[in-house]
Each structure stands twice: as C-alpha cells, then as structure tokens.
C-alpha positions in Angstrom: 0.0 0.0 0.0 1.6 3.3 -1.2 1.0 6.3 1.1 1.6 9.4 -1.1 3.2 12.2 0.9 3.9 10.0 3.9 7.1 8.2 5.0 8.0 4.8 3.6 6.0 2.0 5.1 7.7 0.6 8.2 5.0 -1.8 9.3 2.9 -3.5 6.6 -0.5 -4.9 7.3 0.4 -8.1 5.6 3.6 -10.0 5.0 4.3 -13.1 2.9 4.7 -16.3 5.0 6.6 -17.9 2.1 10.2 -17.4 3.2 13.6 -17.8 1.5 13.9 -21.4 2.5 10.5 -22.1 0.9 11.6 -20.4 -2.3 15.0 -22.2 -2.4 13.2 -25.6 -1.9 10.7 -24.6 -4.7 13.6 -23.8 -7.1 15.2 -27.2 -6.3 11.9 -29.0 -7.0 11.3 -27.1 -10.2 14.7 -28.2 -11.5 13.5 -31.8 -11.4 10.9 -30.8 -14.0 7.9 -32.1 -12.1 4.3 -32.0 -13.2 3.1 -28.6 -12.2 -0.7 -28.9 -12.7 -2.9 -30.8 -10.2 -1.4 -34.2 -9.4 0.0 -36.1 -6.4 1.2 -33.2 -4.4 -2.3 -31.7 -4.4 -3.6 -34.9 -2.9 -0.7 -34.9 -0.3 -1.5 -31.3 0.6 -5.2 -32.1 1.0 -4.5 -35.1 3.2 -2.0 -33.1 5.4 -4.5 -30.3 5.9 -7.3 -32.7 6.7 -5.2 -34.4 9.3 -4.2 -31.0 10.8 -7.6 -29.4 10.9 -9.4 -32.6 11.9 -11.7 -33.4 9.0 -12.1 -36.5 6.8 -11.9 -34.7 3.4 -10.3 -31.5 2.0 -10.5 -30.1 -1.5 -7.7 -27.7 -2.6 -8.8 -24.9 -5.0 -7.6 -21.7 -6.4 -8.8 -19.2 -3.7 -10.8 -18.8 -0.5 -13.5 -17.1 -2.6 -13.6 -20.2 -4.8 -13.8 -22.3 -1.7 -17.0 -20.5 -0.7 -18.4 -20.8 -4.2 -17.7 -24.5 -4.1 -19.5 -24.9 -0.8 -22.6 -23.2 -2.0 -22.6 -25.0 -5.4 -22.0 -28.5 -3.9 -24.8 -27.8 -1.4 -27.1 -26.8 -4.3 -26.2 -29.8 -6.4 -26.6 -32.2 -3.5 -30.4 -31.8 -3.3 -30.4 -31.8 0.5 -31.7 -28.3 1.0 -35.2 -27.7 2.4 -35.2 -24.3 0.7 -32.8 -21.7 -0.7 -33.0 -19.3 2.1 -29.6 -18.6 3.7 -28.6 -16.4 6.7 -25.5 -14.4 5.9 -23.3 -12.3 8.2 -23.1 -8.5 8.1 -19.4 -8.6 9.0 -17.3 -10.7 6.8 -16.2 -10.5 3.1 -18.1 -10.0 -0.1 -17.4 -13.5 -1.3 -18.9 -15.0 1.8 -22.2 -13.8 0.4 -21.7 -13.3 -3.4 -21.9 -17.1 -4.3 -25.3 -17.2 -2.7 -26.5 -14.3 -4.8 -24.9 -15.8 -8.0 -26.5 -19.2 -7.5 -30.0 -17.9 -6.8 -30.1 -18.3 -3.0 -32.2 -15.9 -0.9 -29.8 -14.2 1.5 -31.0 -12.8 4.7 -28.5 -10.6 6.7 -27.8 -11.0 10.4 -26.4 -8.5 12.9 -22.9 -8.9 14.4 -22.2 -10.2 17.8 -20.9 -7.5 20.3 -18.1 -9.7 21.5 -16.7 -11.9 18.6 -18.2 -9.8 15.7 -19.6 -13.1 14.3 -23.3 -13.8 13.9 -25.4 -12.2 16.7 -27.0 -15.3 18.1 -30.2 -13.6 19.4 -30.8 -12.0 16.0 -30.0 -15.3 14.3 -32.6 -17.2 16.3 -35.2 -14.5 15.4 -34.4 -15.0 11.7 -34.4 -18.8 12.1 -37.9 -18.7 13.6 -39.2 -16.2 11.0 -37.6 -17.8 7.9 -36.7 -21.4 8.6 -33.7 -21.2 6.3 -32.0 -24.3 4.8 -28.5 -22.8 5.3 -26.5 -20.5 7.6 -23.1 -19.3 6.6 -21.0 -17.9 9.5 -17.5 -16.2 9.5 -14.9 -16.8 12.2 -14.1 -13.1 12.1 -10.4 -12.2 11.9 -9.2 -15.3 13.7 -11.3 -14.8 16.8 -13.4 -17.9 17.3 -17.2 -17.5 17.6 -19.5 -18.9 20.3 -19.7 -22.4 18.7 -21.5 -24.3 21.4 -24.4 -21.9 21.2 -24.4 -21.8 17.4 -24.3 -25.6 17.1 -27.2 -25.8 19.6 -29.2 -23.6 17.2 -28.2 -25.8 14.3 -29.5 -28.9 16.2 -32.7 -27.1 17.2 -33.6 -25.6 13.7 -32.0 -28.1 11.4 -30.0 -26.0 9.0 -26.8 -26.8 7.1 -23.9 -24.8 8.5 -21.2 -23.4 6.2 -18.2 -22.1 8.1 -16.1 -19.4 6.5 -12.7 -19.6 8.3 -10.8 -17.9 5.5 -9.0 -15.5 7.8 -9.0 -17.7 10.9 -6.6 -20.6 10.3 -4.9 -21.6 13.5 -7.6 -20.4 15.8 -9.3 -22.9 18.0 -12.4 -23.1 20.3 -12.3 -25.3 23.4 -9.6 -27.6 21.9 -11.2 -27.9 18.4 -9.7 -26.1 15.4 -11.6 -23.4 13.6 -12.4 -24.7 10.2 -13.7 -28.0 11.5 -17.2 -26.9 12.8 -19.2 -26.6 9.6 -20.9 -29.2 7.5 -18.4 -27.6 5.0 -15.7 -25.2 6.0 -13.5 -22.9 3.9 -10.1 -21.4 4.4 -8.1 -18.9 2.3 -4.4 -19.4 1.5 -3.9 -15.9 0.1 -0.8 -13.8 0.6 -0.8 -12.3 4.1 -3.1 -14.9 5.7 -2.0 -17.2 8.4 -0.3 -19.4 5.7 -0.1 -18.9 2.0 0.2 -20.8 -1.2 0.4 -17.5 -3.2 -3.3 -17.9 -4.1 -5.4 -20.8 -2.9 -8.2 -22.1 -0.8 -9.5 -25.3 0.8 -12.9 -26.8 1.6 -13.1 -29.4 4.4 -15.9 -31.7 5.3 -16.7 -35.0 7.1 -19.6 -35.7 4.7 -18.6 -38.1 1.8 -21.8 -37.0 -0.1 -20.8 -33.4 -0.1 -17.1 -34.3 -0.8 -18.1 -36.0 -4.0 -20.1 -33.0 -5.2 -17.2 -30.7 -4.2 -14.7 -32.8 -6.3 -17.0 -32.8 -9.3 -17.8 -29.1 -9.0 -14.1 -28.2 -8.8 -13.2 -30.0 -12.0 -15.8 -29.6 -14.8 -18.4 -31.9 -13.3 -16.6 -35.1 -14.3 -16.0 -38.1 -12.0 -12.2 -38.5 -12.6 -11.4 -37.2 -9.1 -13.9 -39.5 -7.3 -12.8 -42.7 -5.6 -13.3 -45.8 -7.7 -16.5 -46.9 -6.1 -18.2 -43.5 -6.6 -17.0 -43.2 -10.1 -18.2 -46.7 -11.0 -21.6 -46.1 -9.5 -22.1 -43.1 -11.9 -20.8 -45.1 -14.9 -23.3 -47.9 -14.2 -26.1 -45.5 -13.3 -25.9 -43.8 -16.7 -24.6 -46.8 -18.7 -21.5 -45.0 -19.8 -19.2 -46.5 -22.4 -15.8 -47.3 -20.8 -13.9 -45.4 -23.5 -15.9 -42.2 -22.8 -16.0 -42.5 -19.0 -13.1 -40.2 -18.1 -14.7 -37.3 -20.0 -18.4 -37.6 -19.1 -19.7 -34.6 -17.3 -22.3 -35.5 -14.7 -22.9 -32.0 -13.4 -22.4 -28.5 -14.9 -19.1 -28.1 -13.2 -16.5 -25.3 -12.8 -12.8 -25.3 -13.1 -11.4 -24.0 -9.8 -8.4 -26.3 -9.5 -5.1 -25.1 -8.1 -1.7 -26.6 -9.0 1.0 -28.9 -7.6 3.3 -25.9 -7.5 0.9 -24.2 -5.0 0.5 -27.4 -3.1 4.3 -27.8 -2.8 4.3 -24.5 -0.9 1.3 -25.4 1.1 2.8 -28.6 2.5 5.7 -26.7 3.8 3.5 -24.0 5.3 1.6 -26.4 7.5 4.9 -27.3 9.1 5.2 -23.7 10.3 1.7 -23.3 11.6 2.4 -23.9 15.3 5.1 -21.1 15.3 2.8 -18.8 13.3 -0.1 -19.3 15.7 2.1 -18.7 18.7 3.5 -15.4 17.3 0.1 -14.0 16.1 -1.6 -15.0 19.4 1.1 -13.3 21.5 1.0 -10.1 19.4 -2.8 -10.0 19.7 -2.7 -10.4 23.5 -0.1 -7.6 23.8 -2.2 -5.2 21.8 -5.1 -6.0 24.0 -3.0 -5.4 27.2 -1.5 -2.1 25.9 -4.8 -0.7 24.8 -6.7 -1.6 27.9 -10.0 0.2 28.0 -9.0 2.8 25.5 -10.4 0.9 22.5 -13.1 -1.6 22.0 -11.9 -4.9 20.4 -13.1 -8.5 19.9 -13.5 -10.8 22.9 -13.1 -14.5 22.3 -15.0 -17.1 24.3 -13.2 -18.7 27.2 -10.7 -21.5 26.4 -10.1 -20.2 22.9 -7.0 -19.5 20.9 -6.9 -16.4 18.8 -4.9 -16.4 15.6 -5.6 -13.0 13.9 -4.0 -11.8 10.7 -4.6 -8.2 11.9 -5.5 -6.7 15.2 -8.9 -5.0 14.9 -10.1 -2.1 17.1 -13.0 0.3 17.2 -12.5 4.1 17.8 -15.0 6.1 19.8 -16.4 7.6 16.5 -15.5 8.4 12.9 -13.6 11.5 13.8 -11.3 9.7 16.2 -10.7 7.0 13.6 -9.6 9.7 11.1 -7.1 11.1 13.6 -5.7 7.6 14.3 -5.5 6.8 10.6 -3.6 10.0 9.9 -1.2 9.4 12.8 -0.5 5.8 11.6 0.1 6.9 8.0 2.5 9.7 9.2 4.5 7.1 11.0 4.7 4.5 8.2 2.1 2.1 9.6 -0.4 0.6 7.3 -4.1 0.5 8.3 -7.5 0.0 6.7 -11.2 -0.4 7.5 -12.1 -3.3 9.7 -12.5 -6.1 7.1 -15.3 -4.7 4.9 -17.3 -3.1 7.7 -21.0 -3.8 7.4 -21.6 -5.6 4.1 -25.2 -4.4 4.2 -23.9 -0.9 3.5 -22.1 -1.9 0.2 -23.7 -1.3 -3.2 -23.6 -5.0 -4.1 -26.1 -5.6 -1.3 -28.3 -2.5 -1.1 -28.8 -2.3 -4.9 -30.6 -5.7 -4.6 -32.0 -5.8 -1.1 -31.9 -2.3 0.4 -29.5 -1.1 3.1 -29.1 -3.5 6.0 -28.3 -1.3 9.0 -27.5 -2.8 12.5 -26.1 -1.1 15.6 -23.0 -3.3 16.0 -22.2 -3.9 12.4 -22.6 -0.2 11.7 -20.3 0.7 14.6 -17.7 -1.6 13.1 -18.2 -0.1 9.7 -17.9 3.5 10.8 -15.2 3.3 13.6 -13.2 0.1 13.0 -9.6 -0.1 11.9 -6.8 -2.7 11.5 -3.3 -2.8 12.9 -0.4 -5.1 11.7 -0.1 -8.5 13.3 2.6 -10.2 11.4 4.7 -13.1 13.0 7.8 -11.1 12.4 6.7 -8.3 14.8 8.5 -8.2 18.1 7.0 -6.9 21.4 8.8 -3.6 20.9 7.2 -3.2 17.5 3.7 -3.8 18.9 4.6 -1.2 21.7 5.7 1.3 19.0 2.6 0.9 16.9 0.4 1.1 20.0 2.0 4.4 21.2 1.1 6.0 17.8 -2.5 4.9 18.2 -2.8 6.0 21.9 
C-alpha cells in the first residue's frame, strides 16, 4: 500500500509467509521438471490439511473465494436443502455472500455479535424462527473464534446446514477444536498475508462423503475422474456410460477451480510452520489487548479459545477519532485500513438488490473500525511502538 506524501511503510498490514527457505526448496523442486498442474502433491496437501484441521476430506482450489463458491454450489447440487434461504453475516467478506447471490439463493442478513463480531445469536434465532432457512453461513471473524457451542445448539434445534467461512482464521481454536472443523463444510483462504499462504489458494473441508463427491466434481468440470473408484463406477453404471468415454463424461455442470501442484508444494511446507505462526500472532494480539486496555473496543473471544488473527482490529470512539488515528498511523509509516469490509449491508452489491441493512453493532464496526499489523515477524517492541502511535 503506497502512502503518497507520507514516509515509507515501516510496518505492513500483511507480509508473505513464504520465506527464502521455501523459495529455495521450490527452485530445487522445479529443477526436477515435475508435473506442475494438479497431481499427487495436491492430494498430499489435501491429506495433510485434513489431518491438521481434523476433517475427513479436504479439496484444494484456487482461492478462498472459490472455496466459498464450491461450498454453495456443492450444497445446491446435493439436493439436500429444504429451501434456498440462507442467513449471511453482516461482518465478513463479499465472497462470503456473493456465491449465494450468484447461485440464486435468498440471502437474509444477520447483525454482528458484540463480542466476537460473528453472527449475533439472538438475532440469528429470530431469523431462524421467521424464515426457517435451509442454510446458515458464518464467519470466524479475523481469527477470533465465535461462540460455537451456542451456534451448534441452534443448528441442532432448527436443522440448517452450517457453512463455516474460516478464510482469515486458520490456526484459531475453540475449546480444543480447530476453527475450520465446525461446519458441515468449512472454507479457508491461502492468500498472501493470511496465516499461511500458497500464493493464491483455498480449501474446503468436510466430514460428509456425499458433499465431498459434489465438491470434487464441481471443482473440475463436473466429471468423475477425481472421485474414488466406487463412486466413479456407480455413476458409470447408473448412466450406462461406455468405458472409452467414462473419463470425459460430465455428470454436473461443473466449474474449473483447481489449483496446481506448485501451489500445493508451498502449502505442504507452510503447514509445518503453523504452530510457530499461531504462537506469534496470538502473542501479538494479546499484547495489543493489554496495551490498549479500556482505550479501544476490540473483539473478545470465548473462554478456552486460541486467537490467531491476521490483523488486530479495534474500534475508535467515533469516525472523527478514527480519522485522527489513521492520519497518525500513515504519518508514522504504519499501514491500516477499514475493519474487514465493515458492514456488508452498506455496500452497493447488497443494497442495490435488497436495500440497506443497518444494524447497531455492524454499523459501529463499519464507521469506527480499523486494522493494525499483526505479522509473525513483529517483536514486542514493534507492537509497543505501533500502540503508542494509536494511543
């Protein structure tokens, strides 16, 4: 981010987690002239992530946004939905919601929780009673786990499919269970600056073999080549497919959202660094919290949770105070920005279709929220320096 008229950036909001050792190993691997498109390393990466996050199946794709698209599309193709109504968060990212719009779902927006900034559970239950939606998509906002016991109790009570957007929350955990393992399907983003990176990339994880098969077909053209032998043979027999044609028969109107073995090579190495990355980001987050005290409002995680934030988010008293803070940060070479996307209900993509969705907490985040750097490379004295500028 270039700041015209200000000093060079000293502290970036995001840094690459792909280091010199990763690049050197990548160069060595490339010199063996391996297959670069999706092949064995993709499968190895998917397995390694599944083992780490605690899910049976994972599907590597080309971005976190594509991961969200795959979740919605596989859900639609599966035929399990009782209706196409979906509760969506006011605080998250546009591509948490845009696949629902693109695929003809009926999105209904929910207020943000005052503590975690995830779905407000009281408002959510009101919407569940009123609309009886088939799906709820939630965001683990900025690596701060949501109140999952309460949310899963609502899932049990009202019988919806839960999609978990953990794109910016890898490494966080709630009462001993990793974020990204709570949803019927869960997504992560492996974009530059996130907890780990494959340059570009995303992953969908699930314990449901039925969903997994639709995810695999949806990712690659709608064919059955990526399915296990039993599932592939069932389709061949069901539709009486000629053996010669079977690799190139399209059972669903699929997409092409594959990533590559080059990206998977990087991802496999990144998982090995996750424990260190989690520790550093969690320590930085806690230090910001301590230094700011009562001066700024920030997220509060449930008890027995581990935070793994990619930025530290805080709320100023009002818009004017945020302007002063942003100015001071820029003058000191510290990158900042709006808190995520603020309230998504105040963006044109939403209100041009459904009207403005204004909520007290989401609006407060929109009008007063800001981000501070939380990179693993930052030392305690760096956090203290950044905090002094804000205070």
